[in-house]
C-alpha positions in Angstrom: 0.0 0.1 0.0 1.2 3.4 -0.8 -0.2 6.8 0.2 0.1 7.8 -3.3 -0.1 6.0 -6.4 2.4 6.6 -9.1 -0.2 8.2 -11.3 -1.5 10.5 -8.6 2.2 11.8 -8.0 4.4 11.5 -11.3 6.9 4.1 -2.3 26.8 -29.2 16.3 26.6 -29.6 12.5 25.5 -27.3 10.0 23.6 -28.2 6.9 23.7 -25.9 3.9 20.4 -25.1 2.4 20.8 -22.5 -0.2 24.1 -20.7 -1.4 26.7 -18.5 -0.2 28.4 -16.3 3.0 31.0 -15.3 6.0 33.3 -11.5 10.1 34.3 -8.3 12.7 32.8 -7.1 16.0 29.2 -7.3 16.6 27.3 -4.7 14.8 25.7 -2.0 17.0 23.3 0.7 16.3 24.6 3.8 14.4 23.2 7.2 13.8 25.1 7.8 10.4 25.7 5.5 7.2 29.3 6.5 7.7 29.3 3.9 10.5 27.9 1.2 8.3 30.0 -1.9 7.2 32.5 -1.6 4.3 34.5 -3.6 2.1 34.0 -7.4 1.4 30.9 -7.6 3.7 29.5 -4.2 3.0 26.0 -5.3 3.5 26.4 -6.9 6.9 24.9 -10.1 8.2 21.7 -11.2 9.1 19.7 -14.3 10.4 16.0 -15.3 10.2 13.2 -18.0 10.7 14.5 -19.4 13.9 13.4 -23.2 14.6 14.0 -25.2 17.7 17.2 -26.8 16.2 18.3 -24.2 13.7 18.4 -20.7 12.1 18.9 -19.3 8.7 22.1 -16.9 8.3 22.7 -14.4 5.7 25.5 -12.1 4.2 26.6 -10.9 0.7 30.2 -11.0 -0.5 31.9 -8.4 -2.5 34.7 -10.2 -4.0 35.9 -6.9 -6.0 35.6 -3.3 -6.6 33.6 -4.2 -9.9 31.4 -6.5 -8.3 28.6 -4.4 -7.7 25.1 -5.5 -6.7 23.2 -6.6 -10.0 26.0 -6.3 -12.2 26.1 -9.8 -12.9 29.8 -10.0 -12.6 32.4 -11.7 -10.4 33.7 -15.0 -9.8 32.4 -17.8 -7.7 33.9 -17.7 -4.5 34.2 -19.9 -1.4 32.7 -18.6 2.2 33.2 -20.1 5.3 30.8 -19.6 8.2 30.9 -20.6 11.7 28.5 -20.7 14.7 29.5 -20.5 18.3 27.9 -20.3 21.8 30.3 -17.6 23.0 30.9 -14.2 21.1 34.8 -14.8 21.2 34.1 -18.2 18.9 36.2 -20.2 21.6 32.9 -22.7 21.6 32.3 -23.4 18.0 29.3 -25.7 17.5 28.8 -25.6 13.6 31.0 -24.6 10.6 30.9 -25.2 7.0 31.9 -23.7 3.6 29.6 -22.8 0.5 30.2 -20.9 -2.5 28.3 -18.0 -4.1 28.6 -16.1 -7.3 27.1 -13.7 -9.8 23.8 -16.1 -10.3 22.6 -15.2 -7.0 24.2 -11.8 -6.7 27.1 -13.1 -4.5 24.5 -13.5 -1.5 24.8 -16.3 0.9 22.2 -18.3 2.8 23.0 -21.1 5.1 20.4 -23.0 6.9 22.0 -24.2 10.1 20.7 -27.2 11.9 21.7 -29.3 14.8 21.4 -26.5 17.3 20.1 -26.2 20.7 16.4 -24.8 21.3 16.1 -21.4 23.2 19.6 -20.7 23.0 21.7 -17.6 21.9 24.3 -18.0 19.1 27.0 -15.8 17.5 28.1 -16.3 14.0 30.2 -14.9 11.2 31.4 -15.4 7.8 34.9 -15.3 6.2 36.0 -14.9 2.5 39.8 -15.3 2.2 41.4 -13.1 5.0 38.0 -10.8 5.2 35.8 -11.5 8.0 32.1 -10.4 8.4 30.7 -8.4 11.2 29.6 -10.8 13.9 26.0 -11.4 14.3 23.9 -12.6 17.3 20.8 -14.9 16.8 18.7 -17.1 18.8 16.8 -20.5 18.2 13.0 -20.8 19.1 12.1 -22.9 22.0 11.4 -26.7 21.9 8.2 -27.7 20.6 5.5 -27.7 23.4 8.0 -26.1 26.0 6.7 -23.9 28.8 7.6 -20.3 27.6 6.9 -17.2 29.8 7.6 -14.6 27.6 8.2 -13.7 23.9 9.3 -10.2 23.1 9.1 -9.1 19.4 9.7 -6.0 17.6 7.2 -5.2 15.0 7.9 -2.8 11.9 6.7 -2.1 8.3 6.8 0.6 5.7 10.3 1.8 5.6 10.7 4.1 2.7 14.6 5.1 2.5 13.7 8.2 0.6 11.2 9.4 3.4 13.6 9.3 6.2 16.2 7.7 8.4 15.7 4.3 9.9 15.8 5.3 13.4 13.2 2.7 14.7 15.7 0.1 13.5 18.5 1.7 15.8 16.4 2.0 18.7 15.1 -1.5 18.4 18.8 -2.7 17.9 19.8 -0.9 21.2 17.0 -2.7 23.4 18.9 -5.9 23.6 15.9 -7.8 25.1 14.1 -9.0 21.9 13.7 -12.4 20.9 12.9 -11.5 17.2 11.7 -8.9 14.8 8.6 -9.3 12.7 8.6 -7.2 9.4 5.3 -7.1 7.9 6.2 -5.9 4.4 7.2 -2.9 2.4 10.9 -3.5 3.5 11.9 -1.3 0.5 10.2 0.7 -2.2 10.2 0.7 -5.9 10.1 4.3 -6.6 12.5 6.5 -8.2 13.6 9.9 -6.7 10.8 12.5 -6.7 8.0 9.9 -6.9 7.6 9.2 -3.3 9.4 10.6 -0.4 8.9 12.6 2.9 6.3 15.1 2.1 8.2 17.0 -0.7 11.5 16.3 0.5 14.0 13.4 -0.9 15.9 12.6 2.6 18.1 10.0 0.8 17.5 9.3 -3.1 17.1 5.7 -4.2 19.7 3.9 -6.2 19.2 3.1 -9.1 17.6 6.6 -9.9 14.8 5.0 -11.7 11.6 2.9 -10.5 12.8 -0.8 -10.2 11.5 -2.9 -12.9 14.3 -5.4 -13.8 16.3 -7.7 -11.8 19.3 -5.4 -11.7 17.1 -2.9 -10.2 15.8 -5.0 -7.6 19.1 -6.2 -6.6 20.5 -2.7 -6.4 17.7 -1.4 -4.3 18.0 -4.3 -1.9 21.8 -3.4 -1.6 21.0 0.1 -0.8 18.8 -0.7 1.9 21.1 -3.4 3.1 23.8 -0.7 3.4 21.9 1.4 6.0 23.8 1.3 9.3 20.8 1.1 11.6 19.2 -1.8 9.5 22.6 -3.5 9.7 22.8 -3.1 13.4 19.0 -4.7 13.8 19.8 -7.6 11.5 23.1 -8.4 13.3 21.4 -8.3 16.7 18.4 -10.4 16.4 16.8 -12.8 14.0 14.0 -11.6 11.4 10.7 -13.2 10.5 9.6 -11.4 7.4 7.2 -11.5 4.7 6.3 -9.1 1.7 3.6 -6.8 0.8 3.4 -4.8 -2.4 6.5 -2.5 -2.6 8.7 -5.3 -2.6 7.4 -5.6 -6.2 5.3 -2.3 -6.8 2.4 -0.7 -5.7 -1.0 -2.6 -5.2 0.4 -5.6 -6.7 -2.0 -8.8 -7.2 -1.2 -12.1 -8.9 -1.5 -10.9 -12.6 -0.4 -7.2 -12.4 -0.3 -4.2 -10.3 -1.5 -0.8 -10.1 1.9 0.8 -10.6 2.6 -1.3 -13.6 2.1 -0.6 -17.4 2.1 -3.9 -19.4 4.5 -3.4 -22.3 5.7 -0.2 -21.5 7.3 -1.4 -18.2 7.9 -4.9 -19.6 5.8 -8.1 -18.8 4.5 -8.5 -15.5 5.3 -11.9 -15.1 9.0 -10.9 -15.8 8.8 -8.1 -13.4 7.3 -10.2 -10.7 9.9 -13.0 -11.2 12.7 -10.4 -10.8 11.3 -9.0 -7.6 10.8 -12.6 -6.1 14.4 -13.6 -7.1 15.8 -10.4 -5.5 14.0 -11.0 -2.3 14.9 -14.7 -2.2 18.6 -13.5 -2.6 18.8 -10.7 -0.1 16.3 -11.5 2.6 17.1 -13.8 5.7 14.2 -16.2 4.9 13.4 -19.8 3.9 12.1 -19.0 0.5 13.4 -19.5 -2.9 11.9 -17.7 -6.1 8.9 -19.0 -7.3 8.3 -21.1 -3.9 5.9 -20.8 -1.1 6.4 -17.8 1.2 3.6 -18.4 3.7 4.7 -20.4 6.6 4.4 -21.1 10.3 6.9 -20.9 13.2 6.3 -22.2 16.7 7.4 -20.7 20.0 7.2 -23.3 22.4 3.5 -23.8 24.0 3.1 -20.1 24.1 2.9 -18.8 20.6 2.7 -19.6 16.8 3.2 -17.2 14.2 1.6 -17.7 10.7 3.2 -15.6 8.1 0.8 -14.8 5.3 1.7 -13.8 1.5 -1.3 -11.6 0.4 0.3 -10.5 -3.0 1.1 -13.8 -4.9 -2.4 -15.4 -5.0 -4.9 -12.7 -4.6 -7.3 -11.6 -7.5 -7.2 -8.1 -8.8 -8.6 -5.2 -6.5 -12.1 -4.1 -7.2 -12.2 -0.8 -9.3 -14.1 1.1 -6.6 -15.3 0.8 -3.0 -18.9 0.4 -4.4 -18.3 -2.3 -6.9 -20.3 -5.6 -6.1 -17.4 -7.5 -6.9 -15.9 -6.8 -3.4 -18.2 -9.3 -2.0 -17.8 -12.0 -4.8 -16.8 -15.6 -3.5 -15.1 -16.1 -6.8 -12.5 -13.5 -5.5 -9.9 -14.2 -2.9 -7.0 -12.3 -1.2 -5.2 -15.5 -0.1 -6.0 -18.0 -2.8 -7.8 -21.3 -1.8 -4.6 -23.4 -0.7 -3.3 -20.7 1.4 -6.7 -20.0 3.2 -7.1 -23.7 3.7 -3.6 -23.8 5.4 -4.5 -20.8 7.5 -7.7 -21.9 8.6 -6.6 -25.5 9.6 -3.5 -24.1 11.3 -5.8 -21.9 13.6 -7.9 -24.8 14.4 -5.2 -27.5 15.1 -2.4 -25.4 16.6 -1.4 -26.5 20.1 0.1 -23.0 21.1 -1.9 -20.8 23.2 -1.5 -17.6 21.2 -2.2 -17.8 17.6 -0.5 -14.8 16.0 -0.9 -14.1 12.4 1.8 -11.9 10.5 -0.9 -10.1 8.2 0.5 -7.9 5.5 -2.9 -5.9 5.2 -5.7 -5.1 7.7 -8.4 -7.6 8.3 -10.7 -5.6 10.6 -13.8 -4.4 8.8 -13.7 -0.5 8.5 -16.3 1.7 7.2 -15.5 5.3 6.2 -17.3 7.9 8.4 -19.3 10.6 7.1 -19.0 14.3 7.0 -15.3 14.7 7.2 -13.8 18.0 6.0 -13.1 17.9 2.1 -9.3 18.4 2.9 -9.4 15.4 5.1 -11.4 13.1 2.5 -8.8 14.2 -0.2 -5.9 13.3 2.2 -7.4 10.0 3.0 -8.0 9.4 -0.8 -4.2 10.0 -1.3 -3.3 7.9 1.6 -5.3 5.0 0.5 -5.0 5.4 -3.2 -8.7 4.9 -3.8 -12.0 7.0 -3.9 -13.8 7.2 -0.5 -17.5 7.6 0.0 -19.4 7.7 3.5 -20.2 4.0 4.7 -18.1 2.1 2.2 -15.1 0.0 3.1 -12.2 2.1 4.1 -9.6 0.5 1.7 -10.1 -2.2 -1.0 -6.6 -3.3 -1.0 -7.1 -4.6 2.6 -9.5 -7.8 3.4 -12.3 -5.2 3.2 -11.9 -5.2 -0.6 -12.4 -9.3 -0.5 -15.4 -9.7 2.3 -15.9 -13.2 1.4 -12.7 -14.2 2.6 -12.8 -11.8 5.4 -15.9 -13.3 6.4 -14.8 -16.8 6.0 -11.8 -16.2 8.4 -14.1 -14.5 11.0 -16.7 -16.8 11.0 -14.2 -19.8 11.3 -13.0 -18.3 14.5 -16.4 -17.9 16.0 -18.0 -21.1 14.8 -14.9 -23.1 16.0 -14.7 -21.3 19.4 -10.9 -20.6 18.6 -9.4 -18.3 21.3 -6.4 -16.2 21.8 -5.6 -15.2 18.0 -4.2 -11.9 17.4 -3.4 -10.4 13.7 -0.3 -8.4 13.4 -0.4 -5.9 10.9 1.1 -3.4 8.8 1.0 -1.5 5.4 -1.5 1.2 6.6 0.8 3.9 7.8 -0.8 4.2 11.0 -1.3 2.4 14.3 -4.7 0.6 15.4 -6.0 -1.7 18.1 -9.2 -3.4 17.2 -11.4 -6.1 18.0 -12.7 -8.2 15.3 -16.5 -8.1 15.6 -18.5 -11.3 15.5 -21.3 -9.5 13.7 -20.6 -5.9 12.8 -24.1 -4.5 13.0 -24.7 -5.9 16.8 -21.0 -5.2 18.0 -22.3 -1.8 19.4 -24.6 -3.5 21.9 -23.2 -6.9 22.4 -19.3 -6.2 22.1 -18.9 -9.7 20.8 -15.5 -10.2 19.3 -13.7 -13.3 17.8 -10.3 -11.9 17.7 -8.0 -9.0 17.6 -5.8 -7.0 15.4 -2.7 -4.8 16.3 -1.3 -2.6 13.6 2.1 -1.1 13.6 2.7 2.3 12.1 5.2 3.0 9.3 8.9 3.6 9.9 9.2 6.5 7.7 6.4 6.2 4.9 4.0 9.2 4.7 0.9 9.4 7.0 -2.0 11.5 7.0 -0.4 14.3 8.5 2.4 14.4 5.8 -0.4 14.2 3.3 -2.3 17.1 4.4 0.9 18.9 5.0 0.1 19.9 8.8 2.1 19.4 12.0 1.3 15.9 13.5 -1.2 15.3 16.0 -3.4 18.2 14.9 -5.9 17.9 11.9 -5.9 14.1 12.3 -7.4 14.0 15.6 -10.9 15.0 14.5 -10.5 12.4 11.8 -9.5 9.4 14.2 -12.4 10.4 16.5 -14.8 10.0 13.7 -13.4 6.8 12.5 -13.5 5.4 16.0 -17.2 6.5 16.4 -18.1 5.0 13.0 -16.3 1.9 14.0 -16.6 1.2 17.6 -14.7 -2.0 17.6 -11.7 0.3 16.9 -10.0 1.1 20.2 -7.1 2.8 19.1 -6.0 4.9 16.1 -3.1 7.0 15.3 -2.6 8.5 11.5 0.1 10.6 12.1 3.0 8.8 14.0 6.4 7.3 12.4 8.0 4.5 14.5 7.9 0.8 15.8 6.0 -1.4 18.0 7.1 -4.0 20.7 5.0 -6.9 21.3 5.2 -8.9 24.5 3.4 -12.3 24.6 2.8 -14.1 28.0 0.3 -16.8 29.1 -1.8 -14.2 30.9 -1.9 -11.7 27.9 -0.5 -10.0 24.9 0.7 -6.4 25.1 1.6 -3.9 22.3 3.5 -0.8 22.9 3.7 1.8 20.1 7.0 4.1 19.8 6.8 7.1 18.0 9.9 9.0 16.6 10.6 12.8 17.2 11.6 13.2 13.4 11.8 10.6 10.7 14.0 12.8 8.7 16.6 13.2 11.6 19.1 10.5 11.8 19.5 11.1 15.6 15.9 10.9 16.2 14.7 10.2 19.6 11.7 7.7 20.3 9.1 7.7 23.0 6.3 5.2 24.2 3.0 6.6 22.9 0.4 4.0 23.7 -0.1 0.5 24.9 -3.0 -1.9 24.6 -3.4 -5.4 25.7 -5.5 -8.6 24.8 -6.0 -10.6 28.0 -6.1 -14.3 27.5 -9.6 -15.7 26.5 -11.1 -12.5 26.2 -10.6 -11.8 22.2 -10.8 -8.2 23.1 -8.4 -5.1 23.0 -8.2 -2.9 26.3 -5.8 -0.1 27.1 -2.8 -1.6 29.0 
């Protein structure tokens, strides 16, 4: 999701699983790109998708000055990797060697197995005499193990042109996270001047064009991975990721995208394949291009996380918020196979808390009446679609696929599934919502079948940015009217940039929203804004 469409503005033993990788002191949070890693391992290190017995490790090797990302140049090179239970590598428990080369942009992914559950490890890579930064990671608890606490950083919508990644710096500095959940829009496709911080390009994208080819996507991934704050967070904690639309282009669906002109920008199938390949190469995720991204991770008896892919299988968005196709059972946002996987998992998971990594909002939201004209225009730019009183807020969300939306909510209610929380990004705003069993009767019954907690954007434009007003001014009345028209919405912030921290305990789930002082300041401070909770067995959001 983008606030502005392009047409509006012209956003013990290791097992090698894939290719590549290799070390320097543990990366720490930095305020300036001058402190980012340079040399052979200029793009840092990362880990992801922790299992009880393993974790995936990532890096990229630059074997020569001319071997720039996306160039297709350079030799195949060997890369050694090591995993240790100590930061000084005196107790190495897994090691190996692999090769990488231009066919995968000299990226490296190693799926290390044979590790102990709920254990912290340090890892590094070596190419010749050059060592990578040291990364730290942690395996998941054993299946069924009692777990008292899972603490997760939650982020989405990080547009490099719109500001600095101070949210990542603050998360890296916490030193108390088990993992980071990135819910999509890890990077943006736009050229400089097409989508930035209001009217200011804080850091211009490379390449200086909208990315449409494999070279473009690889170079853009590389540029983001050169950010010092992102490097610090990747080196400090494992990521669990999914994509939304901007990893390819705005409002993508299975057969095209709003921000793609067939023929003029090549074939959509080629562009999509390029985006998927670069994502598979450059992200610390158990995914290879053309494979299945949706997956489920478990954290003992406490929680499972089902990560959804809501771009690869969806039907095209309806042309307007009043189009009857919105409710057609022939249209899907998940695709049938993923839907069955999701519903079956929610019914059969033994973990107490069923968390869903959900790229776009599932809560039904209707647009409120009688908003000021400027606010309506701002919302239309923010959502990239026309808005009318009483119609769905955003047809790129589950609200544009109400048959699937109703199917999920009905399944939760009919099967008495408890303790389900959808964790969502995309919408450049913070929300805490009940999922009403029946929207019409919710105001009197308060009956809810689940909850949704939505993190705001790291840097991407919010409503105040679209309106060109100071934060927490004009948006306040808009938020109040949205809450009045949608009483299941308990918290809404259309303005703030930042990150969230989720704490999962047997007795409840709590989300803290942290907001940045200024996304365009590389030294921005962050402060706690709001906290909401979901107590076990309640299926309802309350203020913490």
